C-alpha positions as CSV (number, residue, x, y, z in Angstrom):
1,M,25.5,-12.6,-15.3
2,D,25.6,-11.6,-12.0
3,M,25.7,-7.8,-11.5
4,E,29.2,-8.1,-9.1
5,K,30.9,-10.1,-11.9
6,K,29.7,-7.8,-14.7
7,L,31.2,-4.6,-12.8
8,S,34.1,-5.8,-11.6
9,S,34.9,-7.4,-14.8
10,G,37.1,-5.4,-17.3
11,H,36.8,-7.9,-20.1
12,R,34.0,-7.9,-22.7
13,A,34.3,-10.6,-25.3
14,G,38.1,-10.8,-24.7
15,T,38.6,-7.4,-25.2
16,P,39.9,-4.8,-22.7
17,L,37.3,-2.6,-21.7
18,Q,38.1,0.7,-19.6
19,Q,35.7,1.0,-16.6
20,S,33.8,4.1,-16.2
21,H,33.7,5.9,-12.7
22,L,30.2,4.9,-12.4
23,E,30.9,1.3,-12.9
24,R,34.0,1.3,-10.5
25,S,31.9,3.1,-7.8
26,L,29.0,0.2,-8.4
27,A,31.5,-2.4,-8.4
28,L,33.0,-0.6,-5.0
29,A,29.5,-0.7,-3.3
30,L,28.6,-4.1,-4.2
31,S,31.9,-5.3,-2.9
32,R,31.3,-3.7,0.2
33,R,27.4,-5.1,0.7
34,R,29.2,-8.4,-0.2
35,Q,31.8,-8.2,2.9
36,A,29.3,-6.7,5.2
37,S,26.7,-9.8,4.2
38,T,24.2,-7.1,2.9
39,L,24.5,-8.0,-0.7
40,R,21.0,-9.6,-2.1
41,N,20.6,-11.6,-5.3
42,L,17.6,-13.0,-7.1
43,T,17.0,-16.5,-6.6
44,L,14.6,-19.2,-7.8
45,P,11.8,-21.6,-5.8
46,T,13.5,-24.9,-5.1
47,A,11.5,-27.9,-5.8
48,N,9.6,-29.4,-2.8
49,A,10.6,-26.7,-0.5
50,I,8.4,-24.9,2.1
51,D,8.3,-21.3,1.4
52,F,7.9,-19.6,5.0
53,S,8.2,-15.9,3.2
54,S,5.5,-16.0,0.6
55,N,2.7,-13.7,0.9
56,D,0.3,-16.2,-1.4
57,F,-1.2,-16.5,2.3
58,L,-4.3,-18.8,0.7
59,S,-2.2,-20.4,-1.9
60,L,-4.6,-19.1,-4.3
61,S,-1.5,-18.7,-6.9
62,N,-1.5,-22.2,-7.6
63,S,-5.5,-22.4,-7.7
64,S,-6.8,-24.2,-11.0
65,T,-10.1,-23.0,-10.1
66,L,-9.2,-19.2,-10.2
67,R,-7.0,-19.7,-13.3
68,D,-9.8,-21.1,-15.0
69,L,-12.2,-18.3,-13.8
70,Y,-9.8,-15.5,-14.9
71,L,-9.7,-17.2,-18.4
72,R,-13.3,-17.4,-18.7
73,E,-13.5,-13.8,-17.8
74,L,-11.0,-12.9,-20.6
75,A,-12.9,-15.2,-23.0
76,A,-16.5,-13.6,-22.2
77,R,-15.3,-10.0,-23.1
78,P,-13.2,-10.5,-26.5
79,E,-13.4,-6.7,-26.9
80,F,-11.8,-5.9,-23.7
81,P,-8.5,-4.8,-24.1
82,L,-5.5,-6.4,-22.2
83,G,-3.5,-2.6,-21.6
84,S,-5.4,0.7,-20.9
85,G,-3.8,2.5,-23.5
86,G,-3.0,5.4,-21.7
87,S,-3.4,7.5,-18.4
88,R,-6.8,6.7,-16.6
89,L,-7.7,10.7,-16.7
90,L,-7.0,10.7,-20.4
91,D,-8.3,7.6,-22.3
92,G,-7.4,4.8,-20.0
93,N,-10.6,4.6,-18.1
94,S,-13.0,1.8,-18.6
95,K,-17.0,1.1,-17.4
96,Y,-15.3,-2.4,-16.6
97,A,-12.8,-0.6,-14.3
98,E,-15.5,1.5,-12.6
99,A,-18.0,-1.3,-12.2
100,L,-15.2,-3.3,-10.4
101,E,-14.7,-0.7,-8.3
102,K,-18.1,-0.5,-6.8
103,N,-18.6,-4.0,-6.8
104,I,-15.4,-4.5,-4.4
105,A,-16.0,-1.5,-2.6
106,A,-19.8,-2.5,-1.5
107,F,-18.3,-6.1,-0.7
108,H,-16.4,-4.3,1.6
109,G,-19.3,-1.9,2.6
110,A,-17.9,1.3,1.7
111,E,-19.1,3.7,-0.2
112,D,-16.6,4.2,-3.0
113,G,-13.0,2.8,-4.0
114,L,-9.9,3.7,-6.3
115,L,-8.2,0.9,-8.0
116,C,-4.5,1.4,-8.1
117,N,-1.8,-0.6,-9.8
118,S,-0.4,-2.1,-6.6
119,G,-0.9,-1.4,-2.7
120,F,2.6,0.3,-2.7
121,D,1.3,2.7,-5.1
122,A,-2.0,3.1,-3.3
123,N,-0.5,3.9,-0.1
124,A,2.1,6.1,-1.7
125,G,-0.5,7.9,-4.0
126,L,-2.8,8.5,-1.1
127,F,-0.7,10.0,1.4
128,S,0.9,12.3,-1.5
129,V,-2.4,13.9,-2.0
130,L,-4.6,13.8,1.1
131,P,-3.1,15.8,3.4
132,Q,-3.3,19.2,2.9
133,P,-0.9,22.1,4.2
134,G,-0.6,22.5,7.8
135,D,-2.2,19.2,8.4
136,I,-0.2,16.4,10.4
137,V,0.2,12.9,9.7
138,V,0.9,10.4,12.9
139,Y,2.2,6.9,12.1
140,D,3.3,3.8,13.6
141,S,7.0,3.5,13.7
142,Y,6.5,0.2,12.0
143,I,4.7,1.6,9.1
144,H,5.3,0.2,5.5
145,A,8.2,2.3,3.2
146,S,5.2,2.9,1.0
147,V,3.3,5.2,3.4
148,H,7.1,7.2,3.6
149,D,7.1,7.3,0.4
150,G,3.9,9.4,0.1
151,M,4.7,11.3,3.0
152,R,8.1,12.7,1.7
153,A,6.2,13.8,-1.6
154,S,3.1,15.6,0.6
155,R,2.2,19.0,1.6
156,A,1.5,17.9,5.1
157,G,3.1,20.4,7.6
158,A,4.8,17.7,9.7
159,N,4.9,13.8,10.2
160,F,5.1,12.5,13.8
161,A,6.0,8.3,14.4
162,F,4.5,7.0,17.8
163,M,5.7,3.8,19.3
164,H,4.6,0.9,17.6
165,N,0.9,-0.5,18.7
166,S,1.5,1.8,21.7
167,V,-1.8,3.5,22.1
168,T,-0.5,5.5,25.1
169,D,2.7,6.9,23.0
170,L,0.1,7.6,20.3
171,R,-2.0,9.5,22.7
172,A,0.8,11.6,23.8
173,V,1.7,12.4,20.3
174,L,-1.8,13.5,19.4
175,K,-2.0,15.5,22.6
176,R,1.2,17.4,21.5
177,C,-0.4,18.1,18.3
178,T,-3.2,19.6,19.2
179,E,-1.7,21.5,22.0
180,S,0.6,22.9,18.9
181,D,-2.4,24.7,17.1
182,Q,-5.8,25.9,18.0
183,K,-7.1,24.9,14.3
184,F,-6.2,21.0,15.4
185,R,-8.6,21.7,18.6
186,S,-11.2,23.3,16.6
187,G,-11.5,20.9,13.7
188,R,-10.1,23.2,11.2
189,R,-6.9,21.2,10.4
190,S,-6.8,17.4,9.8
191,I,-4.5,14.9,11.6
192,F,-4.1,11.6,9.8
193,I,-3.0,8.5,11.6
194,A,-1.8,5.5,9.7
195,V,-1.6,2.2,10.6
196,E,-1.5,-1.3,9.6
197,A,-3.9,-4.4,10.3
198,I,-1.2,-6.9,10.6
199,Y,2.5,-5.6,10.5
200,S,4.3,-7.9,8.0
201,M,7.5,-8.3,10.0
202,D,6.3,-9.4,13.5
203,G,2.8,-10.6,12.3
204,D,1.1,-8.6,15.6
205,V,-1.9,-7.0,15.1
206,A,-3.0,-3.2,15.4
207,P,-5.2,-2.6,18.5
208,L,-7.6,-0.8,16.4
209,R,-10.6,-0.6,18.6
210,E,-8.5,1.3,21.0
211,I,-6.6,3.5,18.6
212,V,-10.3,4.6,17.5
213,E,-11.5,5.1,20.8
214,A,-8.2,7.4,21.4
215,V,-8.6,9.6,18.3
216,T,-12.5,9.9,18.9
217,E,-11.8,11.3,22.5
218,L,-8.7,13.8,21.7
219,L,-10.1,15.0,18.2
220,P,-13.7,15.0,18.6
221,N,-14.6,17.7,16.0
222,G,-13.7,14.7,13.4
223,N,-10.9,16.1,12.3
224,G,-9.0,12.9,13.2
225,H,-8.5,10.6,10.3
226,I,-7.3,7.1,10.6
227,I,-6.2,5.0,7.8
228,V,-5.5,1.4,7.8
229,D,-3.6,-0.5,5.6
230,E,-5.3,-4.1,5.4
231,A,-2.4,-5.0,2.9
232,H,-1.8,-8.7,5.1
233,S,-5.3,-9.1,6.6
234,T,-7.0,-9.2,3.1
235,G,-8.2,-12.6,3.0
236,V,-7.2,-13.8,6.2
237,L,-9.6,-11.6,9.1
238,G,-13.0,-10.9,8.9
239,P,-16.0,-12.2,7.4
240,Q,-15.0,-13.9,3.9
241,G,-11.4,-12.5,4.2
242,R,-12.7,-8.5,4.4
243,G,-10.1,-7.2,6.8
244,L,-9.5,-6.3,10.4
245,V,-11.7,-3.3,10.1
246,S,-14.8,-5.4,9.2
247,A,-13.9,-8.4,11.7
248,L,-14.3,-5.4,14.3
249,G,-17.1,-3.6,12.7
250,L,-15.2,-0.3,12.6
251,E,-16.2,0.6,8.7
252,D,-18.0,3.6,10.0
253,K,-15.0,4.8,12.1
254,I,-12.2,4.3,9.6
255,T,-11.7,7.1,6.9
256,I,-9.8,5.0,4.4
257,R,-8.8,1.5,4.3
258,L,-6.4,0.1,1.4
259,H,-6.7,-3.5,0.7
260,T,-3.8,-5.1,-2.0
261,F,-4.5,-7.8,-4.4
262,G,-1.0,-9.3,-4.7
263,K,-0.8,-11.2,-1.6
264,A,-3.8,-13.3,-0.6
265,M,-5.7,-12.7,-3.7
266,A,-3.1,-14.0,-6.1
267,C,-3.6,-11.3,-8.8
268,N,-2.2,-7.6,-9.1
269,G,-3.4,-4.1,-7.9
270,G,-4.7,-2.6,-5.0
271,E,-7.9,-0.4,-4.0
272,S,-8.7,2.0,-1.3
273,F,-12.1,2.3,0.3
274,N,-13.4,5.8,1.3
275,R,-15.9,8.3,0.7
276,H,-16.5,9.5,-2.8
277,S,-15.1,13.0,-2.3
278,Y,-11.3,11.3,-1.3
279,S,-11.4,8.8,-4.4
280,S,-12.3,12.0,-6.5
281,L,-9.5,14.0,-5.0
282,S,-7.0,10.7,-5.3
283,S,-8.1,10.0,-9.2
284,L,-7.5,13.4,-10.0
285,T,-4.1,14.0,-8.5
286,S,-2.3,11.2,-7.9
287,K,0.2,9.8,-10.5
288,R,-0.2,6.1,-9.2
289,S,-3.8,5.1,-10.7
290,Y,-3.6,1.9,-12.6
291,H,-2.8,1.3,-16.3
292,S,-3.8,-2.3,-17.0
293,M,-6.1,-4.6,-14.7
294,Q,-7.9,-7.6,-14.9
295,S,-10.2,-9.3,-12.1
296,V,-12.4,-12.2,-11.5
297,D,-15.6,-11.0,-9.4
């Protein structure tokens, strides 16, 4: 039943029902959204229609080959549990998960990797635990909501936006940060720079090479850490779909890359690629590591 109709109705099975204050408030909020044309409802795909908003970039979600590989992977491991059974820190870890992390990280030329439930969880978990007290996060103004969730939960001293894809404004923000505290100039405090490889709403690509040059120049003591969300470049850019960082050969210049499996890869989950120490910190302190997963190598 449509939520608005359900909340606005005062009857259930023909019997008058007194609405609670909460139900009346929700009905009013939904009515206001409908009048402002901002009320959204779930819909179902229309047969033979062309979907211009899908994230299934490679149409793998309908691939019979991928489906067969997935089923064969399950069949080859009859002892493999479909669920983790608990938190990974307690009894939910497995050799399969650790091997998968290493295999995917090696494919991307990274030292280590950490699996998460989704790309959203990977971003939110990472930004909530990586910045330490006194650190700063500098982010593109078009950065994804998951990064904002992480920043709100982090211990960073401050978060500053720079104009979308503007290296000039990024430089200005970084200069203000370094001028504000001698510890940033000496490298004793970190600045994290958050960008996306491809921005989903506009489809534009980050000027990553220029961003790397600016960060290296303004933070020469190695305390500028660039984090690239490759959600919309996974499977699309770079050799064998490795993403923008690999396409530009900047693997050793980027602190952390985040790849999601729920778009071009047509499955579930996400993984961050980084140095081992970052994975250890995230797995021990983040609430967003995976609970159940499966993958086809």
